[in-house]
C-alpha positions as CSV (number, residue, x, y, z in Angstrom):
1,X,-3.1,108.0,19.9
2,X,-3.9,104.7,18.3
3,X,-7.6,103.9,18.2
4,X,-8.6,100.7,19.9
5,X,-10.7,98.2,18.1
6,X,-14.3,97.8,19.3
7,X,-15.2,95.1,16.8
8,X,-13.3,92.0,15.9
9,X,-13.1,89.2,13.3
10,X,-11.9,85.8,14.3
11,X,-10.2,83.8,11.6
12,X,-9.5,80.0,12.0
13,X,-9.1,78.2,8.7
14,X,-7.7,75.0,7.4
15,X,-8.3,76.0,3.8
16,X,-6.5,79.3,3.5
17,X,-7.5,80.2,0.0
18,X,-8.3,83.9,-0.1
19,X,-7.8,84.5,3.6
20,X,-5.0,87.0,3.2
21,X,-7.0,89.3,0.9
22,X,-10.0,88.9,3.2
23,X,-8.0,89.7,6.4
24,X,-6.5,92.7,4.7
25,X,-9.9,94.1,3.8
26,X,-11.3,93.4,7.2
27,X,-8.3,95.3,8.7
28,X,-9.0,98.3,6.3
29,X,-12.6,98.3,7.4
30,X,-11.7,98.7,11.0
31,X,-11.9,95.2,12.4
32,X,-9.3,93.9,14.8
33,X,-8.1,90.4,13.6
34,X,-8.0,87.5,16.0
35,X,-6.3,84.4,14.5
36,X,-5.5,80.9,15.5
37,X,-1.9,79.6,15.2
38,X,-1.9,78.2,11.7
39,X,-3.9,81.1,10.3
40,X,-1.6,83.5,12.2
41,X,1.5,82.2,10.4
42,X,0.0,83.1,7.1
43,X,-0.9,86.6,8.3
44,X,2.6,87.1,9.6
45,X,4.0,86.4,6.1
46,X,2.1,89.3,4.8
47,X,2.6,91.5,7.8
48,X,-1.0,91.7,8.7
49,X,-1.3,92.4,12.4
50,X,-3.5,90.2,14.6
51,X,-4.1,89.1,18.1
52,X,-3.3,85.4,18.8
53,X,-6.4,83.5,19.8
54,X,-4.7,82.3,22.9
55,X,-4.5,85.9,24.2
56,X,-8.3,86.0,23.9
57,X,-9.1,82.5,25.2
58,X,-6.7,82.8,28.1
59,X,-6.3,79.0,27.9
60,X,-3.1,77.3,28.9
61,X,-1.2,75.5,26.2
62,X,-2.2,71.9,27.1
63,X,-4.1,68.8,25.9
64,X,-2.2,68.8,22.6
65,X,-3.8,72.1,21.7
66,X,-7.4,70.7,21.5
67,X,-8.7,73.6,23.7
68,X,-7.3,76.5,21.7
69,X,-10.6,78.0,20.8
70,X,-12.9,76.5,23.5
71,X,-13.2,79.3,25.9
72,X,-15.7,81.5,27.8
73,X,-14.1,84.5,26.3
74,X,-14.0,83.3,22.7
75,X,-17.5,81.8,22.4
76,X,-19.1,84.6,24.5
77,X,-17.7,87.2,22.1
78,X,-19.9,85.7,19.4
79,X,-22.8,84.6,21.6
80,X,-23.9,87.7,23.5
81,X,-26.9,89.6,22.1
82,X,-25.9,93.2,21.2
83,X,-29.5,94.3,21.6
84,X,-29.8,93.0,25.1
85,X,-28.6,95.6,27.6
86,X,-27.8,93.0,30.2
87,X,-25.7,91.0,27.8
88,X,-23.8,94.1,26.8
89,X,-23.1,95.1,30.4
90,X,-22.0,91.6,31.2
91,X,-19.6,91.5,28.2
92,X,-18.1,94.7,29.4
93,X,-17.9,93.6,33.0
94,X,-16.0,90.4,32.1
95,X,-13.8,91.8,29.4
96,X,-15.4,89.9,26.5
97,X,-14.4,91.3,23.1
98,X,-17.2,91.7,20.6
99,X,-16.5,89.3,17.7
100,X,-18.8,90.3,14.8
101,X,-17.3,88.1,12.1
102,X,-16.2,84.4,12.2
103,X,-14.2,83.0,9.3
104,X,-13.8,79.3,9.9
105,X,-13.5,76.0,8.0
106,X,-12.6,72.6,9.4
107,X,-9.8,70.1,9.3
108,X,-11.3,67.6,6.8
109,X,-12.2,64.2,8.1
110,X,-10.5,62.5,5.2
111,X,-7.3,64.4,5.9
112,X,-7.3,63.3,9.5
113,X,-7.8,59.7,8.6
114,X,-5.1,59.9,5.9
115,X,-2.5,61.4,8.3
116,X,-3.3,59.0,11.1
117,X,-4.1,55.9,9.1
118,X,-1.7,53.8,11.2
119,X,-3.1,55.1,14.5
120,X,-5.7,53.6,16.8
121,X,-9.3,54.5,15.9
122,X,-9.8,56.3,19.2
123,X,-6.8,58.6,18.4
124,X,-8.3,59.3,15.0
125,X,-11.7,60.2,16.4
126,X,-10.0,62.5,19.0
127,X,-8.3,64.4,16.2
128,X,-11.5,65.3,14.4
129,X,-12.2,69.0,14.5
130,X,-14.6,70.0,17.3
131,X,-13.4,73.5,18.2
132,X,-14.2,74.9,14.7
133,X,-17.7,73.4,14.6
134,X,-18.4,74.7,18.1
135,X,-17.4,78.2,17.1
136,X,-19.4,78.0,13.9
137,X,-22.5,76.8,15.7
138,X,-22.3,79.6,18.3
139,X,-21.8,82.3,15.6
140,X,-24.6,80.9,13.4
141,X,-27.1,80.8,16.3
142,X,-26.5,84.5,16.7
143,X,-26.7,85.3,13.0
144,X,-28.6,88.5,13.8
145,X,-25.4,89.9,15.2
146,X,-22.6,87.8,13.8
147,X,-21.5,87.1,10.2
148,X,-20.2,83.5,9.9
149,X,-18.4,82.4,6.8
150,X,-17.4,78.8,6.2
151,X,-16.8,78.9,2.4
152,X,-14.0,80.9,0.7
153,X,-16.3,81.4,-2.2
154,X,-18.3,83.8,0.0
155,X,-15.4,86.0,0.9
156,X,-15.9,88.4,-2.0
157,X,-19.6,89.0,-1.3
158,X,-18.9,89.5,2.4
159,X,-16.1,92.0,1.6
160,X,-18.4,93.9,-0.8
161,X,-21.1,94.1,1.8
162,X,-18.7,95.4,4.4
163,X,-17.2,98.0,2.1
164,X,-20.6,99.2,1.0
165,X,-21.9,99.0,4.5
166,X,-24.8,96.9,3.2
167,X,-24.7,93.9,5.5
168,X,-28.3,92.7,5.2
169,X,-30.2,90.3,7.4
170,X,-30.7,88.1,4.4
171,X,-26.9,87.8,3.8
172,X,-26.4,86.9,7.5
173,X,-29.2,84.4,7.4
174,X,-28.0,82.7,4.2
175,X,-24.4,82.4,5.6
176,X,-25.8,81.0,8.9
177,X,-27.8,78.4,6.9
178,X,-24.7,77.3,5.0
179,X,-22.8,77.2,8.3
180,X,-25.3,74.8,9.9
181,X,-25.2,72.6,6.8
182,X,-21.4,72.6,7.0
183,X,-21.5,71.3,10.5
184,X,-24.1,68.7,9.6
185,X,-22.0,67.5,6.7
186,X,-18.9,67.3,8.9
187,X,-20.7,65.3,11.5
188,X,-22.2,62.9,8.9
189,X,-18.7,62.2,7.6
190,X,-17.6,61.2,11.1
191,X,-20.7,59.0,11.5
192,X,-19.9,57.3,8.1
193,X,-16.3,56.7,9.2
194,X,-17.3,55.2,12.5
195,X,-19.9,53.0,10.8
196,X,-17.3,51.6,8.4
197,X,-14.8,51.0,11.1
198,X,-16.9,49.5,13.9
199,X,-14.9,46.3,13.8
200,X,-11.7,48.3,14.7
201,X,-12.7,48.3,18.4
């Protein structure tokens, strides 16, 4: 009988460098993989099994896909405190999967602007990534329980820590700090863009 996963890693990346190797190692280490659509296409090419994020979020396919990862079931999987008995019971009661690792990087502001340069400023702003930063913030706030990785350069260290079963609080703290900085930098890029284009209204 096939063993069911009790721990999961959610992967949602624009920059896909190193993600195949990382996903493969996570799978070998016993993690179930949850992937968003674009990431999932890359995993399919290498025959790495995964659960589509939509099956976890239970969201309908609407609003141009903006709500793909915004869900009680997705964010709760990273949010709940594993050391809090009430949280654990509530997660079980509502069928929330335990997401212990988040691998996520964002759709770059410059790329959004480049692709939509002939569009109205409101359409451009609406296309900035908000689902990714939301997940990263949730995971980083619960760094005691969740590993959050926003930089492909950290994949090797994370894999080594998982393989050696030496996932330290210091590692999780450092990754969370980098994650918060990543969110801040992304928001600052949006602020700069809006500041330069205020006359577009």
